[in-house]
N, C-alpha and C positions, 0 to 999 in steps of 0.2 A: 503494498498499500505506499508505502514510504517513498520509495522508487519511482510509481506510479504518477504522483505529485511531483515530483521535483522535477520529472521528464517534461510535466505540461508547461512547465515555465519558462519558455524559452521564445521571445518574440524579438523579429528585427524588422524594422522600422525604416524607408527610403522617403528623400526628399529631393528636391532639383535645386543647385542652388548654383547662379550664376551659369548655368548651360550644364554643371557639373551634378551627377548624383552620387548622392552620400546616405551612408546608413548609418543606423545605432541599433545595436544590438545588445538585447538584456537575458542574461541566463543567471540560471540560480543552480549550484551545484552543491550538494553534501558532501561537506571536508571529511576526513578522517577523524577528526576529532567530537562530531556530532553535531556539529552548528553549521551553518548552512553561508555559503560565499553568493555575493550578487555579484556579479560580471559585468561592467560596462563597458564596450566596446566600439569605437565609432570611429570614420573616417571617410574616402573617396572608396568608392565600387572598383575605378580601374586601378587601383592600388592591392599591391600582395598584402603590405601588413597594414595593420589600423592605425590611424592616427593618434590614438590614445587608448587606453585599457587602464579602468579603475576597479578595485577588488573592494569590495567592503561586505563584514562579517555579521552575522545575525544570531542569535542564540535558537530560535526556532522559525521554522517554516513560515508561521503565518506575520511575522516583524519583516520576512525578506518577501513575503509576495504583496506584503502592504506598500513597503519601499517601491517595488517593481510596478504597482499600479500606478504610486503617484508619479514614477517616473515617465510611465506610458501616456498619462493625462498629459503632462506636462508639452511631451514631444508631439503629440498629435494636437496641439494647439498652437504648436509652431508651424505646423506644417506637412509634419511626416505622416506617411499614411503605409498600409502596410504589405502593399504588394510592388511590384517591378513591371506590372503589366500597363501600367498608365504610360510609360518611356517606350 
């Protein structure tokens, strides 16, 4: 049950800025110590490596999912969308 919950916490958002497609990926991982790590990764789609990766740790899955949802709402307000089909 735990594994199924954390696998569903993987979101990738896209948006176009000055003719370049950018992505913002949010993933929750279960660590070896039993806490949860929210990884935020973003950059340009054409680049092999991300511009930046930010890792945050949470004591439980509920806190990690809450942080993920707040970030998703913030990014959707900035113009990100769920799929790359529009481009």
